C-alpha positions as CSV (number, residue, x, y, z in Angstrom):
1,M,46.0,-203.6,-27.6
2,Q,45.7,-201.5,-31.0
3,A,42.4,-200.1,-29.7
4,V,44.3,-198.0,-27.3
5,V,47.0,-196.6,-29.5
6,E,45.2,-195.5,-32.3
7,T,45.4,-192.1,-33.8
8,H,42.5,-190.1,-32.5
9,K,40.5,-186.8,-33.1
10,H,41.1,-183.8,-31.1
11,K,43.2,-184.7,-28.4
12,E,43.1,-182.4,-25.5
13,Q,43.7,-182.0,-22.0
14,K,44.8,-185.4,-21.2
15,P,45.6,-186.9,-24.9
16,N,45.9,-190.5,-23.5
17,R,42.4,-190.0,-21.5
18,I,40.1,-188.3,-23.9
19,F,40.5,-190.4,-27.2
20,H,37.6,-188.2,-28.9
21,H,36.6,-184.8,-28.3
22,L,34.1,-183.6,-31.3
23,K,32.5,-180.0,-31.0
24,G,29.9,-179.3,-33.4
25,K,29.0,-175.7,-34.7
26,R,25.5,-175.7,-33.3
27,P,24.5,-175.8,-29.7
28,G,23.2,-179.1,-28.1
29,S,23.9,-181.2,-25.3
30,I,27.2,-183.2,-24.2
31,V,27.4,-186.9,-24.0
32,V,30.4,-188.8,-22.4
33,F,30.8,-192.1,-23.3
34,F,33.1,-194.1,-20.7
35,A,35.2,-197.2,-22.1
36,G,37.6,-199.6,-20.7
37,I,36.7,-198.8,-16.8
38,H,37.1,-202.5,-16.6
39,G,40.9,-203.3,-18.5
40,N,39.4,-206.4,-20.1
41,E,36.9,-204.9,-21.8
42,F,37.6,-203.6,-25.4
43,A,34.2,-203.5,-27.2
44,G,33.3,-200.1,-26.3
45,V,37.1,-198.7,-27.4
46,D,36.6,-200.2,-30.5
47,A,33.0,-199.4,-31.1
48,L,33.7,-195.6,-30.2
49,N,36.7,-195.5,-32.7
50,K,34.3,-197.2,-35.4
51,V,31.5,-194.5,-34.8
52,L,33.1,-191.2,-33.9
53,N,35.7,-191.5,-36.8
54,R,32.6,-191.1,-39.0
55,V,31.1,-188.2,-37.3
56,D,31.6,-184.9,-39.3
57,E,31.5,-182.0,-36.7
58,N,29.6,-179.9,-39.6
59,D,26.6,-182.4,-38.9
60,L,27.0,-182.1,-35.3
61,F,25.1,-180.5,-32.5
62,G,26.7,-180.0,-29.0
63,E,29.7,-182.2,-28.2
64,I,30.9,-186.0,-27.9
65,Y,33.7,-186.8,-25.7
66,A,35.3,-190.7,-25.6
67,V,37.0,-191.3,-22.4
68,Y,39.2,-194.0,-21.5
69,G,38.6,-195.7,-18.1
70,N,41.5,-197.8,-16.6
71,I,44.4,-197.4,-19.1
72,K,47.1,-199.1,-17.3
73,A,44.6,-202.1,-17.0
74,L,43.7,-201.8,-20.5
75,K,47.3,-202.0,-21.6
76,K,47.6,-205.1,-19.7
77,N,44.2,-206.7,-20.7
78,K,43.1,-207.0,-17.1
79,R,39.9,-206.0,-15.1
80,F,42.2,-203.9,-12.9
81,I,45.7,-203.6,-11.5
82,E,45.2,-203.0,-7.5
83,L,41.5,-201.7,-7.1
84,D,38.1,-202.2,-9.3
85,L,38.2,-198.6,-10.8
86,N,34.7,-199.1,-10.7
87,R,34.0,-199.7,-7.0
88,M,35.7,-196.5,-6.1
89,W,33.2,-193.7,-6.5
90,T,31.6,-193.2,-2.9
91,T,31.6,-189.7,-1.0
92,D,33.9,-191.0,1.4
93,K,36.6,-192.6,-0.9
94,L,36.5,-189.2,-3.2
95,Q,37.3,-187.3,-0.2
96,I,40.1,-189.1,1.1
97,L,41.5,-189.1,-2.2
98,E,42.3,-185.6,-2.1
99,N,44.4,-185.8,1.1
100,K,46.4,-188.7,0.1
101,E,50.0,-188.5,-0.8
102,Q,50.5,-191.9,-2.1
103,Y,48.2,-193.2,-4.7
104,S,47.6,-197.0,-6.1
105,Q,47.4,-196.9,-9.6
106,E,43.6,-197.1,-9.9
107,E,43.3,-193.9,-7.7
108,Q,45.8,-191.9,-10.2
109,E,43.4,-192.9,-12.8
110,Q,40.3,-191.9,-10.9
111,I,42.1,-188.6,-10.1
112,E,42.5,-187.8,-14.1
113,L,38.9,-188.8,-14.3
114,F,37.6,-187.0,-11.5
115,E,39.4,-183.9,-12.8
116,F,37.7,-184.2,-16.2
117,I,34.4,-184.7,-14.9
118,K,34.6,-181.8,-12.5
119,G,35.8,-179.7,-15.5
120,L,32.5,-180.2,-17.2
121,F,30.3,-179.3,-14.4
122,R,32.4,-175.8,-14.1
123,S,32.2,-175.0,-17.6
124,N,28.4,-176.3,-18.8
125,K,25.0,-175.7,-18.4
126,S,23.6,-177.9,-21.2
127,P,22.5,-181.2,-20.5
128,I,25.0,-183.8,-19.9
129,Y,24.7,-187.5,-20.6
130,F,26.9,-190.1,-19.0
131,I,27.2,-193.4,-20.7
132,D,29.7,-196.4,-19.5
133,L,30.0,-199.3,-21.9
134,H,30.8,-202.5,-20.6
135,T,31.0,-206.3,-21.5
136,T,30.5,-209.2,-19.3
137,S,32.5,-212.4,-18.8
138,S,29.6,-214.5,-19.4
139,K,27.5,-215.0,-22.7
140,S,24.9,-212.4,-22.4
141,L,22.1,-210.6,-24.5
142,P,22.8,-206.7,-24.7
143,F,21.2,-204.8,-21.7
144,I,21.0,-201.4,-19.9
145,T,21.7,-200.8,-16.3
146,I,20.6,-198.1,-14.6
147,N,19.9,-196.5,-10.9
148,D,16.3,-196.0,-10.6
149,A,15.5,-192.5,-11.4
150,I,12.4,-191.5,-13.8
151,I,14.9,-189.6,-16.2
152,N,17.2,-192.5,-16.7
153,R,14.1,-194.8,-17.4
154,K,12.8,-192.6,-19.8
155,F,16.2,-192.1,-21.7
156,S,16.5,-196.2,-21.4
157,Q,13.2,-196.9,-22.7
158,C,14.4,-195.5,-26.3
159,F,16.5,-198.7,-27.0
160,P,15.0,-201.9,-27.4
161,V,16.9,-204.1,-25.0
162,P,16.4,-205.4,-21.6
163,I,16.7,-202.9,-18.7
164,V,18.2,-203.7,-15.4
165,L,17.1,-201.8,-12.2
166,G,18.6,-201.5,-8.8
167,I,22.0,-203.1,-9.1
168,E,23.3,-200.1,-7.2
169,E,21.9,-201.5,-3.8
170,Y,24.4,-204.4,-4.3
171,L,27.4,-202.8,-5.4
172,E,29.7,-200.3,-3.7
173,G,30.8,-197.3,-5.5
174,P,30.2,-197.4,-9.3
175,L,31.1,-194.4,-11.0
176,L,27.5,-194.3,-12.8
177,S,25.8,-194.3,-9.0
178,Y,28.0,-191.2,-8.2
179,L,27.0,-189.4,-11.2
180,N,23.3,-190.3,-11.0
181,K,23.4,-188.8,-7.2
182,L,24.5,-185.6,-8.8
183,G,21.2,-185.7,-10.8
184,Y,22.4,-186.5,-14.1
185,V,21.2,-189.2,-16.8
186,S,23.7,-191.8,-16.4
187,L,23.5,-195.5,-17.7
188,G,25.4,-198.5,-18.5
189,F,25.4,-200.3,-21.6
190,E,26.6,-204.2,-21.5
191,A,27.1,-205.1,-24.9
192,G,27.7,-209.0,-24.4
193,Q,30.7,-211.4,-23.9
194,H,34.0,-210.1,-23.6
195,V,35.3,-211.8,-26.6
196,D,31.9,-212.3,-28.7
197,P,32.6,-210.2,-32.0
198,Q,28.7,-209.4,-31.8
199,A,29.4,-207.3,-28.7
200,I,31.1,-204.7,-30.8
201,K,28.4,-204.5,-33.2
202,S,25.7,-204.2,-30.6
203,C,28.1,-201.3,-29.1
204,V,28.2,-199.6,-32.5
205,A,24.3,-199.8,-33.1
206,F,23.9,-198.3,-29.4
207,I,26.2,-195.6,-29.5
208,S,24.7,-194.6,-33.1
209,L,21.2,-194.6,-31.6
210,A,22.4,-192.8,-28.4
211,L,23.8,-190.1,-30.5
212,K,20.3,-189.9,-32.6
213,H,18.2,-189.8,-29.3
214,T,20.4,-187.3,-27.8
215,G,20.0,-184.8,-30.7
216,H,23.7,-184.8,-31.7
217,L,22.7,-186.1,-35.0
218,R,19.4,-185.2,-36.5
219,N,19.4,-187.1,-39.7
220,D,20.7,-190.5,-40.9
221,E,24.5,-189.5,-41.2
222,L,25.7,-193.0,-39.4
223,G,22.9,-195.0,-41.3
224,G,19.4,-195.6,-40.9
225,H,17.8,-195.5,-37.4
226,G,15.9,-198.6,-38.2
227,E,19.0,-200.6,-39.2
228,F,20.6,-200.1,-35.8
229,E,17.5,-200.9,-33.8
230,Q,17.1,-204.2,-35.6
231,V,20.8,-205.1,-34.7
232,L,19.8,-204.5,-30.9
233,K,16.3,-206.4,-31.3
234,D,18.3,-209.4,-33.3
235,A,21.1,-209.6,-30.3
236,S,18.5,-209.6,-27.5
237,F,16.1,-211.5,-29.0
238,S,13.7,-208.7,-29.0
239,A,13.5,-209.1,-25.4
240,S,12.8,-205.3,-24.0
241,S,11.4,-206.1,-20.3
242,I,12.5,-204.2,-17.2
243,Y,14.0,-206.4,-14.3
244,E,15.2,-205.4,-10.9
245,V,18.1,-207.1,-9.1
246,I,16.8,-209.1,-5.9
247,Y,20.3,-211.1,-4.9
248,K,23.7,-210.6,-5.4
249,Y,25.9,-213.7,-4.5
250,H,29.2,-211.9,-2.9
251,I,32.6,-213.3,-3.0
252,K,34.4,-213.4,0.4
253,P,38.5,-212.7,0.4
254,K,40.1,-215.8,-0.2
255,E,36.9,-217.7,-1.1
256,I,37.4,-220.3,-3.7
257,F,34.4,-219.7,-6.0
258,V,33.5,-221.4,-9.3
259,M,30.5,-220.8,-11.0
260,K,29.1,-223.7,-12.8
261,P,29.8,-223.8,-16.7
262,G,27.4,-223.0,-19.4
263,Y,25.1,-220.4,-17.5
264,E,23.9,-217.3,-19.4
265,S,22.4,-213.8,-18.3
266,F,18.6,-213.7,-18.6
267,Q,18.8,-217.6,-18.2
268,T,15.6,-218.9,-16.6
269,I,16.6,-220.8,-13.3
270,E,14.2,-222.7,-10.8
271,K,14.5,-222.8,-7.1
272,G,16.9,-225.7,-6.1
273,A,19.1,-225.2,-9.3
274,F,22.8,-225.7,-8.8
275,L,24.5,-222.8,-9.7
276,A,28.4,-222.8,-8.3
277,T,30.7,-224.2,-5.3
278,S,32.0,-222.0,-2.7
279,N,35.2,-223.7,-0.9
280,G,34.0,-227.3,-2.7
281,E,30.0,-226.7,-1.2
282,R,27.6,-226.7,-3.8
283,I,25.3,-223.2,-4.0
284,Y,21.7,-223.6,-5.1
285,S,19.3,-221.3,-6.2
286,E,16.7,-220.0,-3.9
287,H,14.6,-218.3,-6.7
288,N,12.6,-219.1,-9.5
289,A,13.8,-216.2,-11.5
290,K,16.6,-215.1,-14.0
291,L,20.1,-215.5,-13.4
292,F,22.3,-212.3,-14.4
293,M,25.8,-211.8,-14.9
294,P,27.4,-215.3,-13.7
295,L,31.1,-214.7,-13.1
296,Y,33.4,-216.6,-15.3
297,Q,37.0,-214.6,-14.6
298,N,39.3,-214.7,-12.1
299,S,38.8,-211.0,-11.0
300,G,35.9,-209.6,-9.1
301,N,33.7,-210.4,-6.3
302,D,30.3,-210.3,-7.8
303,G,29.4,-214.0,-8.4
304,F,26.2,-213.9,-9.9
305,F,22.7,-211.8,-9.6
306,I,19.5,-212.9,-9.4
307,I,16.8,-210.6,-11.4
308,R,12.8,-210.8,-12.0
309,K,10.9,-208.7,-14.2
310,I,8.8,-205.7,-12.9
311,P,5.1,-205.9,-13.8
312,H,4.2,-202.9,-15.7
313,I,1.6,-201.8,-13.6
314,F,4.0,-201.5,-10.6
315,L,6.4,-199.3,-12.9
316,E,3.5,-197.0,-13.7
317,L,2.4,-196.7,-10.3
318,S,5.7,-195.7,-9.0
319,S,6.0,-193.2,-11.9
320,F,3.1,-191.6,-10.5
321,L,3.8,-191.5,-6.9
322,R,7.4,-189.9,-7.8
323,K,5.7,-187.2,-10.0
324,I,3.1,-186.0,-7.2
325,K,6.2,-186.4,-4.6
326,A,3.9,-188.7,-2.4
327,D,7.2,-190.1,-0.6
328,T,7.0,-187.4,2.0
329,I,4.2,-189.8,3.8
330,L,7.0,-192.3,4.8
331,T,8.4,-190.1,7.3
332,L,4.8,-190.8,9.0
333,L,5.6,-194.4,9.5
334,P,7.7,-195.6,12.7
335,G,11.1,-196.0,12.2
336,I,11.4,-193.8,9.4
337,S,13.1,-190.1,9.5
338,W,14.8,-187.8,7.4
339,Y,18.9,-188.5,7.4
340,D,19.5,-185.5,4.6
341,K,16.3,-184.1,3.2
342,R,17.8,-181.7,0.9
343,M,19.8,-184.8,-0.8
344,G,16.6,-187.1,-0.7
345,V,18.3,-189.6,2.0
346,L,15.8,-191.1,4.5
347,K,17.1,-193.3,7.6
348,A,15.4,-196.5,8.8
349,D,15.6,-197.9,12.1
350,L,15.6,-201.8,11.4
351,T,14.7,-202.8,14.9
352,I,11.2,-201.3,13.9
353,T,11.2,-201.5,9.9
354,R,12.8,-204.9,9.7
355,L,9.4,-206.3,8.2
356,M,8.8,-203.6,5.5
357,A,9.2,-205.0,2.1
358,K,11.8,-203.3,0.0
359,S,9.4,-203.0,-2.8
360,I,7.3,-200.5,-0.6
361,F,10.5,-198.1,-0.8
362,H,11.5,-199.0,-4.5
363,L,7.8,-197.8,-5.5
364,F,8.7,-194.4,-4.0
365,G,12.3,-194.4,-5.7
366,Y,14.4,-195.4,-2.7
367,R,17.3,-198.0,-2.7
368,N,19.0,-198.6,0.5
369,K,22.4,-199.0,1.6
370,Q,23.4,-200.1,5.4
371,L,24.6,-197.5,7.5
372,D,25.3,-199.7,10.5
373,Q,23.7,-203.1,12.1
374,R,20.8,-201.2,13.3
375,H,20.3,-198.5,10.4
376,L,19.7,-198.2,6.6
377,L,20.1,-195.2,4.6
378,L,17.6,-195.2,2.0
379,Y,18.4,-192.8,-1.3
380,N,15.9,-191.1,-3.4
381,R,17.2,-190.2,-6.9
382,E,14.0,-188.5,-7.9
383,R,14.9,-185.4,-5.3
384,V,18.2,-184.7,-6.7
385,S,17.5,-185.5,-10.2
386,K,18.0,-182.7,-12.9
387,K,14.6,-183.1,-14.5
388,E,14.6,-179.3,-15.6
389,M,17.7,-179.7,-17.5
390,Y,16.4,-182.7,-19.7
391,K,12.8,-181.4,-20.3
392,K,13.3,-179.8,-23.5
393,E,14.8,-183.1,-25.1
394,N,12.9,-185.0,-27.6
395,W,13.0,-188.2,-25.7
396,Y,11.7,-186.7,-22.5
397,K,8.8,-185.3,-24.1
398,K,8.0,-188.1,-26.0
399,T,7.9,-190.5,-23.2
400,A,6.3,-187.9,-21.1
401,T,3.3,-188.1,-23.4
402,V,3.3,-192.0,-23.5
403,W,3.1,-191.9,-19.9
404,L,0.3,-189.3,-19.5
405,R,-2.0,-191.4,-22.1
406,S,-1.2,-194.6,-20.0
407,V,-2.4,-193.0,-16.8
408,L,-5.4,-191.2,-18.2
409,F,-6.7,-194.0,-20.4
């Protein structure tokens, strides 16, 4: 637990919550790194200390924040104490939070994080980046997870690691989903296995590259740009495809779930492969695809995910359809209507649309959440995306040029 009690720079507001705050002498964007949202994941904390203790504010453009997630759980080296802090960021739960009289330990943590986030929104008009640093219980390549908005895709493609889309359809209340609904660039970086020293090295490389791409550091103050890219390429075996989640095994309350030993994230599996047991009964794969984040710890209810690679042409087509706002034609289909047009939310009647493939909605940027037994809500990140905020950022202009060439030529 040394990582939690080290001396840090510029203690402000809640000194135990913000463990680094660096403010450059020149204007620029704001980047917020969250670490330890799960209290058994220390790589992000250690990596931020290694990188940010080397940053000279005289070289800095804009501001950098490093923020502890679940301090109580970090002190006990547990994923959480009472509730998973990364499953609590729904609109309903945040509204209830404001009117409660008694709070769980994680709700107390959430209140402090929420106040910090709201304070950023009140006082800043600069581009804001939110980056959540994690590790996994299974052996894994480093990878990025994002909600599928084009600004997230563009920024994520600055890094030479795999990108996984669509996990928000299978998780309830991640912090980054809440922030992405507000339109900001928000991504998660999974550095590798909890106890693997390489996870800290990958995290250091990722943070260093992120500060370069966000324009906070514009020279090689932390070391060669190419060196950090090589660290991530080596750790990910040069895999840099974009995948989407197609299945999640959800562990029910009191279920005895045991993952078969030896599986790794991004491992290719065949239909019929023995993956795990549930109350002693074997669970077999129903897909020829790749396994993702198999669970090898006692806490959490995400048993494993299945992912598949997204063809490049599908990605380009979806970018084009979103650019021209072609999603308006969806309301002409039977069973589809606006639930909240301003926020880009459609409602689908399952008695009519049940046979429509998810991939059709994904093309237009929609991901679904069950409303009730008969209806789905379909959320479009593009309609709330703060594209104008990021248009002058170098990575946005660069990837926009690459996208235009691919469409025209």
